[in-house]
C-alpha positions, 0 to 999 in steps of 0.5 A: 500500499501506498505510503500517502493519499492520492487526491484528484482535482485541485479545486475547492473540493481536493484541495481542503480535502488535502489540505485536511490530510496533510494536516495529519501529518499524511502525505498526499499526492494532488493531482490537477491538470492544470494549466497543462489543460483547461477546463470550457470555464477555468483561466488561470493557472492557479488552484481553488479557480471560482468561476460562476460566481464568487460570492459563498452566500449568507453569514447568518447564523439565521439560515443553514449556509451560514451555519454551515459556515461557522461550523466550518470556521470551528473545524479549520477549514482552508477554504473558509480561512481563506476566502475570509481574509479574501472577501468583498463587500457584500452585504451579510453574504461572503464574496471573495475576490476570485484572483486573490483568493485562488492565489493564497489558497495555491499558496497554503497549497504548495508551501504544505511540506505534505503537499505533492501538487502534480499539473498532470491530466490522470489517465494519459499515461497508462498505469496513471488511471484511477482504477490501478491508482486505486489498487495502491492507496485511497483516492479521493475523487473531487474533479468537480463539475467540469470534469474532463472527456477523460476522467468522465469515462474511467467514471463511467466504468468504475461506477457502472453507470453513465454520467449525469449531467444539467447545464449551469451558467456565470455571468459577466463583469465590468468595469467599476470606471465604466459604470455611470454612476450618475444613474447608479448609486451603492446601496443594501436592500436589506438595510435600505427595506429597515431605513424606507421611512427616512425622505428622499434627501435624507435617502440621498445624503446618508447613501452619498455617505455611506461608509459600507458600500456594497452593492451598485443598483441599476433602477429601471423604470417598467418601459427599461424593464420591457423594453429589455426584456424583449429583446432578451428574449429575442437576443442570439444565443450559443448552439441555438439548434441544441439549447433548449433540450439541455437540461438546465441548473434551477439554480444558476439559470440563464437569464435569458431563458428566465425572461422567456417564463414572463415578463415579471419573471425577472423583476420578482426574481434577480431583478427585484426592487425590494428595499430600494427608491430611484434616487432618480424619480425619488419613486421604488424602481420598477426592476433593480439590476445589482453589482457585487464587487469583484475585487478587492480594489472594486476594480471591476463588478458582476451582474448578480444572478445574470448568468447567461449564454447569448452571443457576445456580441449580443452580450455586450447590446443587450446587457447595454440597455441596463440604465447604467451600462451604456458605456459598459466595459466588459471585462469578461462576458458569461458563457454555458458549460456543462457540468458533471455528477454523479447519483450520490446517493446510488453509489456512496454511503454516509463517509462519501466511500464508494460502496463497491471499492473501499479505496475510492471517494468522492467530494464536491460539487461531482456528488451532486452538492450545490454550492461552494461551502457545500462541496467545501463541507463535504470535502472536508467529510472526505479528508477527516473520514481519509485521516481515520483510516490511514 
């Protein structure tokens, strides 16, 4: 048997699992195919790159995700510690500077004397397959939703089932300096609700001097909103002939698909105007777009809830119709990608161990959990279980 544990995948899953194992003095070989090979949604060579959103959701202890994060802090989760260190303003949520977060994780992992990072796609070499590795020791598969074709085929073989999948999307990002702040304003929806009794002049003065500036808000009137929705539902999307046949993830649905479900869908969803006043009119806006800070220096912002599969040119055209974004500079456009996961309830036991192979564990989003924090938690569990067995 090997004197080390193998972890496949250097995303959020693999990094947390590797860290928890190494913390107990056990050697880890962490395989990550970047920068030799990239998935359709990844773009830099660092570990733990996050692509869909920079938010780890609420920090409040009144909801499950907030409680789970607090439990992970108590248990000394590496990823939550790094998220706290690289956080950016996001109201009651924990959001991070994506670049700084992945840089910090990479530094922590590579400086750990018990972790060897191997930049190689598992299975390319004849003896370097999941099946062969598991004959010699414990293997944790944490390849995430963007598992490569080669690895997916190996997982099909060891599980005896075809992989399941759905389509996920990421939102575009714009520069702050290109946002028209004569229209846009800073504010936190729920803080605004608590102070909704103040006059419009009092509100303007408070926003102007607001110390805790969390979201940039772009108000829309009825005419602006309806014209935007009309253009959105008629805009060109990538691979139109296939798209309607795909399985869409309801929790991260492309905004153009939501818009097709009815004219009011967006303003009761990601464009809800609850808790705000339009400084142009002194009245509540008909709809409202929020932008969340995406880096520590507040130079770029992502469009919250605007994950999309529109062609890049159409994203520029349609999203520039939003008041305040008429001259927006897009540093990154939204993309669509296929996510892979396994039938965990049938294949795995309560410790994420494959029922048919005692040496193989799964962790992270490939197990079907939804969300960064939930994925970190599953990886934490896999790492702790392997420590006990080793």
